[in-house]
C-alpha positions in Angstrom: -59.3 183.0 -1.2 -56.3 184.7 0.6 -53.0 184.9 -1.6 -50.1 183.8 0.4 -46.9 185.4 0.3 -43.9 183.4 -0.2 -40.4 184.0 -1.7 -39.9 183.5 -5.6 -37.2 181.4 -6.8 -35.1 184.3 -8.1 -35.3 186.1 -4.7 -33.7 183.1 -2.9 -31.1 182.9 -5.8 -30.3 186.4 -5.1 -30.2 186.4 -1.4 -27.7 183.3 -1.9 -25.8 185.1 -4.1 -25.1 188.3 -2.2 -24.5 185.8 0.9 -21.4 183.7 -1.0 -20.1 187.4 -2.3 -20.1 188.7 1.4 -18.9 185.0 2.6 -15.9 185.2 -0.1 -14.9 188.4 1.1 -14.9 188.1 5.1 -13.6 184.3 4.8 -9.9 185.2 4.2 -10.2 187.7 6.9 -11.3 184.9 9.4 -8.7 182.3 8.0 -6.2 185.0 9.0 -7.1 185.8 12.4 -7.5 182.2 13.4 -4.2 181.1 11.7 -2.4 184.4 14.2 -4.5 183.3 17.2 -3.3 179.6 16.6 0.7 181.0 16.0 0.1 183.1 19.3 -1.1 180.3 21.3 1.6 177.9 20.1 4.5 180.5 20.9 3.0 181.2 24.2 3.4 177.4 25.0 6.8 177.4 23.9 7.6 180.4 26.1 6.2 178.2 29.1 8.4 175.6 28.2 11.6 177.7 27.3 10.9 179.5 30.6 10.6 176.3 32.6 13.9 174.6 31.1 15.9 177.5 31.8 14.9 178.2 35.2 15.8 174.5 36.0 19.3 174.4 34.1 19.5 178.0 35.8 19.5 176.3 39.6 21.8 173.8 38.5 24.5 175.8 36.8 24.4 178.5 39.6 25.4 175.6 41.9 28.2 174.5 39.6 31.9 174.7 39.3 32.1 174.2 35.5 30.9 172.6 32.5 32.2 169.1 32.9 31.8 167.8 29.5 29.9 167.9 26.3 29.0 164.6 24.7 31.4 162.8 26.8 34.4 164.8 25.1 37.2 166.7 26.9 36.3 170.3 26.7 39.4 172.0 28.8 40.8 173.6 25.8 37.5 174.4 23.6 35.6 177.4 23.3 33.7 178.8 20.8 29.5 177.9 20.0 29.0 174.2 20.9 25.8 172.8 19.6 23.5 170.2 21.4 21.2 168.8 18.4 20.0 165.6 19.8 21.5 163.4 16.9 25.4 163.9 17.0 25.6 166.0 19.8 23.3 165.0 22.9 24.8 165.8 26.2 25.8 168.7 28.8 27.4 167.7 31.8 27.8 170.7 34.7 29.9 169.5 38.0 28.4 170.8 41.3 30.1 172.7 44.1 29.7 169.3 45.8 31.6 167.1 42.8 28.0 165.7 41.6 27.6 165.5 37.9 24.0 166.9 36.6 23.7 166.2 33.2 21.1 167.3 30.6 20.4 165.3 27.5 18.7 166.0 24.2 16.6 163.3 22.5 14.0 163.7 19.5 13.1 167.2 20.7 12.8 166.4 24.5 15.0 167.5 27.0 15.7 165.9 29.9 17.5 166.4 33.4 19.4 163.0 34.8 20.3 164.0 38.6 23.2 162.1 39.7 20.9 159.0 41.4 17.6 159.5 40.0 15.7 158.4 36.8 16.2 161.5 34.1 13.3 163.8 33.9 11.7 165.5 31.1 12.1 169.4 31.4 11.0 170.8 27.9 9.0 169.7 24.7 9.6 171.0 21.1 14.0 171.6 21.2 15.6 171.7 18.4 19.0 172.4 19.7 21.1 174.3 22.4 23.7 176.6 21.8 26.3 176.9 24.5 29.1 179.7 24.9 31.6 180.3 27.6 31.8 183.5 28.6 34.6 186.0 28.3 36.2 184.3 25.2 37.9 181.9 27.2 37.6 177.8 27.4 34.9 175.9 29.1 37.3 174.9 31.8 38.3 178.6 32.4 35.0 180.2 32.2 33.2 181.6 35.0 29.9 180.8 33.4 27.9 180.0 30.0 25.9 181.6 27.8 23.2 179.0 26.9 20.4 179.7 23.7 17.5 177.3 24.0 15.9 177.0 20.1 12.4 175.5 20.2 10.0 175.0 17.3 6.6 173.3 17.3 4.7 173.4 13.8 5.9 176.6 11.8 6.6 178.6 15.0 9.9 179.1 16.6 10.8 180.3 19.7 14.4 181.0 21.4 15.3 182.4 24.8 18.7 182.8 25.8 20.1 183.4 29.4 23.6 183.9 30.9 24.7 181.6 33.9 27.3 181.9 36.3 28.9 179.2 37.9 28.9 180.2 41.7 30.8 177.8 42.8 34.1 178.4 40.7 37.3 177.4 42.0 
């Protein structure tokens, strides 16, 4: 009669123990790689959203004469940093060369463009706030442009992009 060769219970337990030790060493490494990949993917998404929003705002700002208002307030003598956070401060209005008002509104992390005639159009997600500063340390009324910083956040990943926008139709 032939003797069958098989693994004993001890051999199986030793193999499983070695496997558990190796996996215990490698598991944190794989988790870190996965988190880094996930954060990179989120940052890439935020970057695409921010670049698209800045592109749209830049196009309208270049055709503008001035910042018409921030939250409907008179800003003729205002200077310094103005923060649109979507709760207490929500809107930015730019007056175009043809005297049309182009409005941007932040609501619950969504940035909208509100053209003079049409319905509002969403241009970005995950926006935490916008910072707007007149150039040349002047008032918004006298400024020949603005510096805009768009702050975004998704999960724990934060991203910001800034752009200097010059008004081509400044009179």
